[in-house]
BALUMZA-369507 format. One line per 3 residues: their letters; for each residue x, y, z of N, C-alpha, C, CB. Coordinates in pm, 1 decimal. Glycine has a CB too. Example, Ala and Ser with C-alpha at 12.3 -4.5 7.8 and 13.67 -1.06 7.14 Angstrom:
BEGIN
AS = 1319.0/-569.0/780.0/1230.0/-450.0/780.0/1320.0/-330.0/780.0/1130.8/-447.3/904.6 | 1285.0/-225.0/708.0/1367.0/-106.0/714.0/1290.0/3.0/787.0/1408.4/-59.8/572.5;
//
This chain:
BEGIN
MED = 7759.0/14126.0/12114.4/7787.0/14008.0/12194.9/7864.5/13901.1/12126.1/7663.5/13951.2/12241.8 | 8022.8/13888.8/12176.6/8064.0/13776.8/12094.7/8010.0/13640.0/12107.3/8190.0/13764.4/12109.5 | 8049.8/13551.7/11995.3/7988.5/13420.9/12020.2/8053.6/13335.9/12106.9/7972.2/13352.2/11907.6;
YNI = 8189.6/13359.6/12134.1/8258.1/13246.7/12244.2/8280.6/13127.4/12201.6/8180.2/13215.6/12362.6 | 8210.5/13104.5/12035.2/8261.8/12941.5/11982.9/8182.8/12858.2/12066.2/8438.3/12894.6/12008.0 | 8052.5/12878.6/12024.7/7950.9/12824.6/12118.2/7951.1/12698.4/12003.6/7788.1/12930.0/12158.5;
NIE = 7928.0/12558.8/12036.6/7904.7/12470.2/11950.0/7816.0/12381.0/12019.9/8020.6/12413.8/11896.7 | 7708.9/12324.7/11951.5/7662.3/12193.4/11992.7/7772.3/12115.3/11967.3/7538.3/12141.6/11924.5 | 7740.5/12032.5/12070.3/7815.9/11901.2/12102.3/7739.6/11768.0/12109.2/7880.3/11915.9/12233.6;
NVV = 7631.9/11767.8/12149.2/7526.3/11641.0/12141.4/7414.1/11680.8/12175.8/7550.5/11521.2/12225.8 | 7279.9/11627.5/12097.1/7172.2/11673.1/12115.6/7107.5/11472.1/12132.1/7120.0/11804.3/11973.8 | 7049.9/11484.0/12246.1/6965.9/11353.2/12313.6/6861.2/11393.1/12284.8/6968.5/11312.8/12466.8;
AST = 6760.9/11292.8/12211.6/6621.1/11342.5/12179.7/6591.3/11175.1/12223.0/6576.3/11420.6/11993.2 | 6430.9/11183.2/12229.8/6333.3/11067.9/12255.0/6218.2/11099.1/12163.0/6282.8/11054.8/12414.1 | 6133.6/10926.3/12111.9/6023.1/10905.6/12059.0/5991.1/10795.0/12102.5/6016.9/10915.7/11938.1;
YIG = 5881.5/10791.2/12063.5/5765.1/10630.6/12096.8/5739.4/10621.2/11916.1/5541.9/10672.0/12231.1 | 5765.1/10519.3/11872.5/5733.0/10494.7/11728.7/5631.3/10311.0/11731.1/5924.2/10494.5/11626.0 | 5637.5/10292.6/11824.3/5524.8/10154.9/11834.1/5544.4/10065.0/11954.9/5541.9/10044.7/11699.6;
DNI = 5443.8/9971.8/11965.8/5482.9/9862.7/12022.3/5515.6/9735.6/11982.2/5420.1/9849.7/12084.1 | 5563.9/9648.1/12097.9/5676.2/9529.9/12044.2/5741.3/9523.7/11945.8/5638.9/9422.0/12026.2 | 5850.8/9603.5/11933.1/5934.9/9614.9/11807.8/5981.5/9494.2/11834.2/6043.8/9733.6/11784.5;
DLN = 6041.0/9415.4/11701.7/6121.1/9315.6/11684.7/6289.7/9344.8/11694.1/6078.0/9264.3/11558.4 | 6320.3/9354.9/11764.1/6436.4/9382.9/11776.3/6578.6/9251.0/11703.9/6427.9/9410.9/11934.8 | 6516.1/9145.2/11733.2/6602.1/9038.0/11701.4/6607.0/9094.0/11513.7/6520.5/8853.8/11753.6;
KIA = 6504.1/9057.4/11423.1/6462.9/9109.2/11328.4/6571.0/9212.0/11273.8/6340.7/9155.8/11361.5 | 6524.7/9344.6/11341.4/6630.7/9435.1/11282.8/6788.3/9419.8/11302.5/6600.6/9560.8/11331.5 | 6815.5/9329.4/11397.8/6965.3/9300.3/11432.4/7022.1/9189.9/11303.8/6975.7/9219.9/11608.3;
MSV = 6952.8/9116.7/11275.2/6969.8/9022.7/11172.5/6964.7/9115.7/11050.7/6859.8/8903.9/11173.6 | 6892.2/9199.0/11016.7/6874.3/9246.5/10890.7/6983.5/9371.8/10848.7/6724.6/9290.2/10885.2 | 6975.6/9478.1/10949.6/7074.5/9600.7/10946.7/7217.2/9591.3/10960.1/7044.1/9685.6/11045.3;
DTA = 7282.6/9601.6/10876.3/7438.7/9594.2/10889.1/7499.9/9679.5/11017.8/7506.2/9656.4/10746.6 | 7449.5/9800.6/11038.5/7468.5/9892.6/11169.6/7416.6/9875.2/11289.2/7429.9/10007.2/11153.4 | 7330.5/9745.1/11303.1/7239.8/9728.4/11414.1/7351.8/9655.6/11515.8/7090.5/9631.9/11372.9;
EYK = 7312.7/9655.9/11630.7/7419.5/9573.8/11753.2/7337.0/9585.5/11842.9/7576.0/9635.7/11806.4 | 7330.8/9434.3/11852.7/7192.3/9364.0/11973.8/7296.3/9278.9/12048.4/7027.9/9236.4/11890.9 | 7276.9/9303.3/12181.5/7361.5/9188.0/12281.7/7262.8/9228.4/12427.5/7584.4/9230.3/12306.2;
PEQ = 7130.8/9135.3/12387.2/7041.4/9186.2/12506.7/7088.9/9111.3/12676.6/6862.3/9134.1/12457.6 | 7184.3/9045.8/12658.7/7238.6/8989.4/12794.5/7345.2/9126.7/12826.7/7331.1/8808.9/12775.7 | 7353.2/9212.9/12746.5/7452.7/9326.0/12863.4/7364.4/9463.3/12861.0/7652.2/9374.8/12793.3;
FPG = 7249.2/9472.1/12743.6/7205.7/9587.3/12742.4/7045.7/9584.5/12667.3/7317.9/9672.2/12674.1 | 6922.5/9572.7/12696.6/6834.4/9543.2/12661.1/6772.3/9644.9/12522.6/6773.2/9529.6/12778.8 | 6828.7/9749.7/12472.3/6792.6/9785.4/12359.5/6880.3/9764.0/12286.4/6754.0/9890.3/12348.7;
LVL = 6853.9/9803.2/12127.5/6924.3/9763.4/12040.8/7013.4/9925.0/12013.8/6828.3/9687.2/11919.2 | 7110.9/9906.4/11955.1/7210.0/10019.1/11876.1/7191.2/10035.3/11783.9/7329.5/10012.6/11859.4 | 7163.7/10118.5/11652.4/7153.4/10108.8/11487.4/7207.9/10248.0/11481.8/6983.8/10080.9/11402.0;
RIT = 7330.2/10257.7/11433.8/7397.6/10356.3/11396.5/7404.5/10409.8/11285.1/7484.7/10341.2/11418.7 | 7380.6/10563.8/11273.6/7365.7/10611.3/11146.9/7477.5/10728.7/11128.0/7215.4/10658.9/11126.3 | 7507.3/10729.9/10976.4/7652.6/10750.9/10954.6/7606.3/10909.6/10908.4/7745.6/10632.0/10827.0;
DPK = 7469.5/10957.5/10806.8/7452.9/11074.4/10761.8/7284.4/11141.2/10832.2/7469.0/11053.7/10589.9 | 7300.6/11186.6/10917.5/7417.2/11274.2/10995.8/7456.7/11167.4/11124.9/7347.4/11451.3/11063.2 | 7566.8/11194.4/11110.5/7610.6/11096.6/11272.5/7556.1/11080.7/11354.0/7696.4/11121.9/11355.5;
AAA = 7498.9/10973.4/11397.8/7413.0/10942.2/11522.0/7393.5/10833.5/11583.7/7307.3/10966.5/11508.4 | 7344.0/10817.6/11721.0/7304.0/10647.7/11731.4/7174.5/10652.2/11793.0/7412.5/10542.4/11833.3 | 7105.6/10528.1/11734.9/6960.8/10539.8/11800.0/6944.4/10384.1/11896.9/6821.7/10555.1/11652.0;
LIF = 6949.0/10420.2/12009.9/6856.7/10322.7/12105.0/6741.4/10299.1/12093.1/6846.7/10350.4/12218.2 | 6719.2/10131.9/12024.9/6599.7/10132.3/12018.9/6519.2/10000.4/12088.0/6579.7/10153.0/11886.2 | 6433.0/10034.4/12189.6/6413.9/9931.3/12261.2/6272.1/9851.2/12234.5/6430.3/9978.2/12392.6;
RSG = 6241.9/9741.9/12287.2/6148.9/9665.4/12249.7/6006.2/9721.7/12265.0/6167.7/9551.9/12314.3 | 5974.9/9820.3/12397.4/5867.5/9890.6/12430.9/5847.6/10000.9/12284.9/5898.8/9966.2/12589.6 | 5916.2/10003.5/12194.0/5927.1/10092.7/12126.3/5945.8/10266.0/12137.5/5848.9/10057.7/12080.4;
KVV = 6032.0/10273.1/12264.6/6059.8/10403.7/12274.9/6249.1/10361.8/12206.4/6023.0/10478.0/12468.7 | 6279.3/10536.9/12155.8/6391.4/10527.5/12076.0/6450.3/10635.4/12129.2/6376.1/10525.9/11928.1 | 6606.1/10651.9/12170.4/6653.5/10758.2/12207.6/6781.7/10785.4/12128.5/6666.1/10754.1/12343.4;
CTG = 6767.4/10911.8/12102.0/6874.6/10941.0/11917.5/6994.7/10974.4/12057.9/6810.7/11156.3/11736.4 | 7108.9/10983.3/12020.0/7234.7/11052.5/12070.1/7329.2/11066.8/11981.5/7295.0/10991.5/12174.1 | 7410.8/11137.8/11972.4/7539.8/11206.8/11929.4/7520.2/11263.5/11779.7/7669.6/11098.1/11935.4;
AKS = 7410.4/11317.5/11785.6/7370.1/11411.0/11672.8/7448.8/11555.7/11695.5/7197.2/11432.3/11673.3 | 7467.3/11674.2/11620.5/7486.9/11784.1/11670.2/7403.0/11906.9/11645.7/7594.7/11801.6/11644.0 | 7287.4/11861.9/11597.8/7148.2/11979.0/11538.9/7043.4/11931.9/11587.8/7108.6/11995.2/11369.3;
VPD = 6952.8/12034.6/11605.7/6823.9/11911.5/11625.1/6760.5/11889.3/11481.8/6679.7/11968.4/11742.3 | 6799.3/11953.5/11365.2/6755.0/11922.9/11225.9/6838.1/11761.5/11228.7/6816.5/12059.5/11088.7 | 6966.0/11766.0/11255.8/7049.9/11647.5/11236.6/6938.2/11514.0/11337.6/7242.7/11689.2/11313.4;
VER = 6915.3/11524.1/11412.3/6837.4/11447.0/11499.3/6711.1/11413.9/11435.5/6816.1/11514.0/11624.8 | 6658.8/11468.9/11357.7/6508.6/11490.1/11320.9/6575.0/11412.1/11191.0/6420.1/11672.3/11310.1 | 6675.2/11422.1/11112.2/6676.0/11339.9/11025.2/6703.9/11210.3/11003.7/6716.7/11377.3/10974.5;
AMK = 6802.0/11198.1/11182.7/6844.6/11039.2/11195.7/6718.7/10958.3/11265.2/6995.0/11019.5/11302.2 | 6636.5/11033.0/11270.0/6488.6/10943.2/11356.3/6403.3/10891.0/11226.8/6356.7/11075.0/11474.9 | 6395.8/10987.2/11097.2/6340.5/10942.5/11008.2/6416.1/10851.4/10967.7/6305.1/11018.6/10930.4;
KVV = 6531.0/10843.6/10968.1/6605.7/10707.2/10896.4/6610.1/10603.5/10976.3/6752.7/10722.4/10854.1 | 6615.2/10616.6/11089.0/6580.6/10505.2/11159.6/6445.2/10441.6/11156.8/6606.1/10532.8/11276.5 | 6343.8/10527.5/11159.9/6192.6/10472.1/11114.8/6192.6/10420.4/10995.3/6081.8/10573.9/11108.1;
ETI = 6222.1/10505.6/10872.3/6249.1/10414.8/10757.2/6322.2/10298.6/10722.8/6284.6/10469.8/10690.0 | 6415.5/10285.3/10826.8/6453.4/10136.8/10801.0/6438.3/10036.2/10863.3/6552.0/10118.4/10788.0 | 6329.6/10059.4/10996.3/6267.7/9979.1/11070.2/6137.9/9912.2/10967.8/6226.1/10062.5/11204.2;
ADL = 6020.6/10020.7/10916.3/5950.5/10003.4/10858.1/5986.7/9939.6/10711.4/5898.0/10100.1/10874.8 | 6100.6/9948.1/10652.2/6148.5/9863.7/10552.0/6159.6/9714.2/10524.2/6243.3/9895.4/10546.4 | 6168.0/9686.0/10695.9/6152.6/9539.0/10714.0/6036.3/9474.9/10719.8/6205.0/9501.9/10814.9;
GIE = 5928.0/9581.0/10718.0/5803.7/9505.3/10742.6/5761.5/9531.7/10903.1/5830.4/9337.8/10707.6 | 5808.6/9587.1/10988.8/5787.6/9615.4/11093.4/5688.4/9702.8/11104.2/5880.7/9643.3/11141.3 | 5551.4/9711.6/11166.1/5485.1/9811.0/11187.0/5512.5/9946.5/11286.6/5391.6/9752.3/11213.3;
VNL = 5562.2/10022.4/11228.7/5591.7/10157.3/11312.8/5548.5/10313.3/11280.7/5733.7/10165.1/11317.1 | 5500.8/10380.2/11376.8/5463.2/10483.2/11325.7/5559.9/10617.8/11264.4/5386.3/10511.1/11417.5 | 5504.7/10656.5/11129.1/5594.4/10696.0/11054.6/5653.4/10836.1/11091.4/5544.1/10687.5/10932.8;
NPE = 5595.7/10919.3/11144.4/5589.0/11031.4/11187.1/5568.7/11093.7/11345.1/5508.4/11060.2/11115.1 | 5659.6/11007.6/11410.2/5692.5/11014.3/11548.3/5715.2/11149.1/11606.6/5805.0/10938.1/11570.4 | 5639.8/11201.5/11700.8/5683.2/11302.3/11822.8/5856.7/11316.7/11833.8/5617.9/11231.2/11984.4;
IVI = 5884.8/11357.9/11809.8/6041.8/11407.5/11886.7/6039.2/11508.0/12010.6/6141.6/11495.8/11770.7 | 6131.9/11442.0/12089.8/6128.9/11515.6/12208.4/6293.6/11525.6/12278.0/6015.4/11436.8/12309.0 | 6313.5/11682.8/12237.3/6465.2/11680.4/12291.1/6471.7/11685.7/12428.9/6551.4/11795.9/12242.4;
QNI = 6574.3/11605.6/12460.4/6577.2/11605.6/12611.9/6676.5/11636.2/12682.3/6552.0/11502.6/12659.3 | 6790.0/11667.6/12582.2/6944.8/11724.2/12627.2/6998.5/11783.3/12546.9/7045.7/11637.9/12660.6 | 7045.4/11926.2/12576.9/7123.1/11961.5/12432.4/7259.7/12003.0/12514.5/7041.4/12111.4/12315.2;
VAS = 7363.9/11933.2/12488.0/7484.8/11974.8/12548.5/7598.1/12032.8/12455.1/7535.3/11861.4/12620.0 | 7684.7/12173.7/12475.8/7709.0/12257.9/12392.0/7865.4/12305.1/12500.1/7562.2/12371.7/12356.0 | 7917.5/12340.8/12383.3/8063.9/12398.8/12460.9/8097.7/12554.1/12387.8/8223.7/12270.2/12423.4;
ADL = 8204.1/12618.2/12449.8/8180.8/12755.6/12452.2/8329.1/12787.1/12525.4/8029.1/12804.6/12537.0 | 8410.6/12877.1/12461.1/8537.9/12924.2/12489.4/8544.5/13064.3/12530.2/8618.6/12904.4/12381.2 | 8552.8/13094.8/12648.3/8539.4/13283.9/12679.0/8680.7/13304.0/12671.5/8467.2/13355.8/12857.9;
GSE = 8776.5/13271.1/12610.3/8878.2/13331.7/12534.8/8975.0/13348.9/12660.7/8831.6/13474.0/12447.9 | 8959.5/13325.3/12750.0/9058.9/13394.1/12866.2/9009.0/13281.4/13010.1/9008.1/13611.4/12899.8 | 9173.6/13283.1/13047.3/9179.1/13157.3/13196.6/9093.7/13235.6/13284.8/9361.0/13120.6/13293.8;
LNL = 9043.7/13151.1/13380.3/8936.7/13170.7/13485.4/8998.9/13140.7/13593.4/8811.5/13092.5/13475.1 | 8976.1/13256.8/13721.4/9021.1/13206.9/13845.4/8896.4/13115.0/13915.3/9068.0/13336.7/13938.3 | 8879.2/12999.2/13920.5/8765.5/12933.0/13945.1/8755.1/12974.0/14113.0/8777.2/12763.4/13899.5;
NAI = 8827.8/12973.7/14218.9/8817.0/13007.0/14321.6/8765.8/13133.0/14335.4/8911.3/12987.5/14370.6 | 8831.9/13221.0/14270.4/8731.1/13389.8/14296.3/8566.2/13372.1/14249.9/8806.0/13547.4/14163.5 | 8574.5/13280.8/14145.8/8420.7/13283.9/14075.7/8329.2/13209.0/14186.7/8411.4/13189.5/13907.0;
AVG = 8365.8/13081.4/14249.4/8304.9/13036.6/14366.8/8290.9/13119.2/14457.2/8358.0/12944.0/14417.6 | 8328.7/13196.8/14512.6/8331.0/13286.9/14609.2/8259.9/13402.7/14579.4/8451.6/13315.2/14641.3 | 8253.3/13498.7/14404.2/8195.5/13577.8/14379.9/8072.4/13538.6/14282.2/8279.8/13659.4/14348.9;
LGL = 8036.1/13419.7/14272.0/7881.6/13386.4/14227.5/7779.0/13325.1/14387.1/7896.2/13230.4/14080.6 | 7864.4/13294.5/14476.8/7797.7/13268.5/14569.2/7772.3/13105.6/14583.6/7688.0/13349.9/14554.3 | 7778.3/13051.9/14682.3/7784.0/12905.0/14717.9/7652.3/12847.4/14704.4/7834.9/12879.7/14860.1;
ENI = 7531.4/12895.6/14661.0/7396.0/12804.6/14689.9/7390.4/12747.8/14551.1/7238.9/12894.0/14739.5 | 7469.6/12822.2/14407.1/7443.1/12740.1/14296.5/7556.1/12690.5/14236.4/7370.1/12802.5/14204.5 | 7643.3/12694.5/14366.5/7771.8/12628.5/14279.0/7821.2/12499.2/14393.6/7928.0/12772.0/14245.2;
EYE = 7896.3/12448.9/14275.7/8009.5/12313.9/14359.8/8127.0/12302.9/14286.8/7947.3/12137.3/14361.9 | 8206.5/12332.0/14370.6/8324.2/12365.3/14337.7/8437.5/12280.7/14436.9/8326.7/12519.5/14345.4 | 8468.7/12133.5/14387.5/8571.1/12064.8/14459.9/8696.4/12018.3/14378.0/8509.0/11949.1/14522.9;
PEQ = 8849.2/12112.6/14348.7/8910.4/12075.7/14280.1/8958.6/11962.7/14279.2/8964.1/12134.8/14271.7 | 8946.2/11907.8/14404.2/9010.8/11788.4/14427.6/8969.0/11637.9/14329.9/8981.5/11770.9/14579.7 | 8832.9/11673.5/14352.7/8764.1/11576.7/14312.8/8726.5/11575.9/14118.2/8635.8/11591.4/14416.4;
FPG = 8713.8/11728.5/14117.4/8705.6/11747.2/13976.3/8709.3/11911.8/13958.4/8565.6/11672.7/13914.0 | 8784.5/11902.6/13814.1/8879.9/12053.9/13808.3/8779.7/12138.5/13739.8/9046.0/12052.7/13706.7 | 8671.8/12112.1/13723.9/8561.5/12242.2/13665.2/8484.4/12289.1/13810.9/8414.0/12170.7/13524.8;
LVY = 8418.6/12407.7/13762.9/8296.6/12421.0/13874.6/8204.0/12412.4/13804.3/8277.2/12543.4/13962.9 | 8078.4/12405.8/13897.5/7964.4/12352.9/13862.8/7849.9/12425.6/13885.3/7953.7/12245.5/13914.5 | 7805.0/12495.0/13767.1/7685.8/12633.2/13831.3/7582.2/12576.6/13756.3/7713.4/12833.0/13785.5;
RLD = 7491.9/12566.8/13832.8/7329.8/12544.1/13788.3/7272.9/12671.4/13799.2/7236.9/12437.3/13884.9 | 7226.4/12672.4/13689.9/7118.1/12820.6/13640.4/6986.7/12781.6/13630.6/7147.3/12894.1/13479.4 | 6916.0/12880.5/13694.6/6724.2/12855.2/13699.9/6682.0/12869.2/13563.7/6618.4/12986.8/13798.6;
DPK = 6749.2/13016.2/13479.1/6710.9/13058.3/13378.0/6783.3/13084.2/13278.4/6659.3/13133.1/13398.0 | 6827.2/12982.1/13178.4/6748.8/12905.4/13130.4/6807.6/12773.1/13225.5/6752.0/12906.3/12964.9 | 6729.6/12698.2/13274.5/6735.5/12568.4/13372.4/6840.1/12464.9/13274.1/6549.0/12487.6/13405.5;
VVV = 6970.2/12492.8/13283.1/7134.5/12433.9/13279.7/7220.5/12415.4/13380.6/7216.2/12508.6/13211.5 | 7302.8/12346.8/13363.3/7421.2/12342.3/13434.8/7561.1/12370.6/13340.9/7422.1/12201.4/13503.1 | 7628.9/12457.8/13396.6/7766.2/12487.2/13296.0/7867.2/12452.1/13397.2/7792.7/12662.9/13229.5;
LLF = 7952.4/12400.0/13330.1/8037.5/12334.1/13383.3/8185.5/12476.2/13367.6/8043.8/12166.2/13294.8 | 8269.6/12537.0/13432.9/8344.8/12594.1/13370.9/8471.4/12577.0/13390.8/8318.6/12690.3/13374.4 | 8594.4/12596.1/13362.2/8675.3/12541.6/13378.7/8813.5/12660.8/13365.7/8653.8/12426.8/13295.0;
GSG = 8907.1/12645.1/13443.3/8994.7/12749.4/13443.4/9066.2/12768.0/13302.9/9091.2/12726.7/13553.3 | 9087.6/12728.5/13198.3/9105.3/12748.8/13073.9/9028.0/12847.1/12980.4/9096.9/12641.4/13034.4 | 8897.1/12853.9/13049.6/8817.0/12985.2/12982.7/8723.8/12886.4/12902.2/8922.0/13114.4/12870.7;
KLV = 8723.4/12728.5/12910.2/8610.6/12660.5/12869.4/8490.1/12660.5/12943.3/8640.9/12544.7/12854.0 | 8377.5/12651.1/12842.3/8267.2/12604.6/12946.2/8181.0/12479.7/12883.0/8158.4/12738.4/12982.5 | 8127.1/12412.3/12938.8/8044.8/12310.8/12860.1/7872.2/12328.2/12925.7/8122.2/12133.2/12890.4;
VTG = 7815.8/12385.4/12868.1/7671.8/12384.5/12886.1/7606.1/12267.5/12857.6/7613.1/12478.0/12813.9 | 7485.8/12204.6/12974.8/7413.1/12085.8/12998.8/7301.9/12106.5/13035.6/7460.2/12007.2/13078.3 | 7234.0/12011.6/12983.6/7059.4/12026.5/13030.2/6959.3/12083.5/12945.4/7037.2/12117.6/13151.6;
GKK = 7027.6/12209.0/12857.6/6937.5/12265.6/12738.9/6830.5/12201.6/12656.7/7015.6/12301.4/12647.0 | 6733.0/12232.1/12635.6/6603.7/12197.6/12571.4/6624.7/12240.0/12405.9/6469.7/12287.4/12652.1 | 6655.1/12363.8/12424.6/6690.7/12427.5/12242.2/6791.4/12465.4/12244.6/6615.3/12550.7/12166.8;
PED = 6840.5/12472.7/12109.8/6976.4/12554.8/12100.5/7044.9/12695.9/12180.0/6971.0/12591.8/11973.3 | 6893.4/12746.6/12184.3/6934.2/12906.1/12278.8/6954.6/12942.4/12364.8/6886.4/12986.2/12296.5 | 6927.6/12787.5/12458.1/6978.3/12761.9/12607.2/7103.7/12800.7/12652.2/6979.8/12630.7/12637.4;
ARM = 7217.7/12734.1/12546.8/7319.6/12752.8/12566.9/7407.4/12912.7/12522.2/7353.6/12640.2/12517.2 | 7340.9/12972.9/12426.3/7370.6/13109.2/12416.8/7312.0/13219.2/12525.8/7326.2/13142.7/12286.9 | 7217.7/13165.1/12551.3/7159.6/13225.0/12702.0/7241.9/13225.2/12819.5/7041.3/13146.8/12752.8;
AVE = 7259.8/13086.7/12857.6/7362.7/13067.3/12966.8/7508.6/13150.6/12963.2/7394.9/12916.3/12964.5 | 7555.1/13122.1/12807.4/7714.4/13202.9/12819.6/7672.3/13351.9/12834.3/7831.3/13184.9/12660.6 | 7586.5/13397.1/12759.2/7582.2/13556.3/12825.1/7548.7/13557.0/12944.7/7487.2/13656.3/12766.8;
RIV = 7449.9/13462.2/13011.9/7472.6/13512.9/13137.9/7577.7/13524.7/13245.1/7405.7/13472.5/13181.1 | 7678.7/13417.3/13198.5/7793.4/13383.4/13253.2/7904.9/13508.0/13229.6/7833.4/13245.4/13191.8 | 7892.2/13559.2/13115.4/7962.6/13656.6/13094.8/7904.0/13783.9/13162.5/7980.6/13663.9/12960.9;
DEL = 7789.0/13767.7/13179.9/7758.9/13892.4/13252.7/7791.0/13885.0/13403.2/7611.9/13927.3/13234.8 | 7770.9/13793.0/13416.1/7819.9/13771.0/13582.0/7937.8/13778.4/13620.6/7796.1/13651.5/13638.1 | 8020.9/13731.4/13511.9/8144.5/13768.5/13555.6/8205.3/13849.5/13532.3/8207.5/13713.6/13547.8;
SSL = 8169.6/13940.7/13430.1/8253.8/14075.7/13402.4/8184.3/14142.4/13533.3/8225.4/14169.3/13228.6 | 8080.3/14150.4/13543.8/8040.9/14269.2/13630.8/8099.9/14244.5/13799.9/7857.2/14281.4/13624.0 | 8165.7/14076.6/13815.2/8237.4/14066.6/13925.2/8401.0/14106.0/13870.8/8211.7/13912.1/13991.1;
GLL = 8430.1/14145.7/13791.1/8543.1/14225.6/13749.7/8614.3/14068.7/13712.5/8624.1/14348.5/13882.6 | 8572.7/13928.1/13697.7/8657.1/13820.2/13702.0/8682.0/13751.2/13567.2/8605.0/13729.4/13795.5 | 8630.3/13867.7/13452.0/8642.8/13830.0/13303.7/8738.0/13919.3/13235.2/8506.2/13837.5/13228.9;
//
């Protein structure tokens, strides 16, 4: 099985670090923090290594986005927690991290006839309106992800909870398109 250049583009994860987080204190003390409560209720804390951004809410919920792998999410969240704890704000130093969404890209290496694919895969799991959006939207049940297929042969897989979901989705699409003679 080829790897079809599957790359994780973004991992979104969340956690809970404690009650009543003092966002103003973080904003005043951390250079990479941005807090504009009149525009958005959370504080944005940018992490450079690994590259990620954490949205921190007063409630203690933290959403990490922009990381390229699950280990990077874990490292970024650890840095966030340590940064806040170093300011004297009481937080859970070892919070449970829940992966919410993994977005991956892939390239099948050949052009796709999206009209033929829409007909071949059946319309119950497909959305394809080329005048609205240039890609074909294919909802899979196993793994439970959404795949965007483009005429260039490029794919975007979103909604995965683990990195293997993208690989499984790409393999399934390759199998289905090959069996229909569309790849």
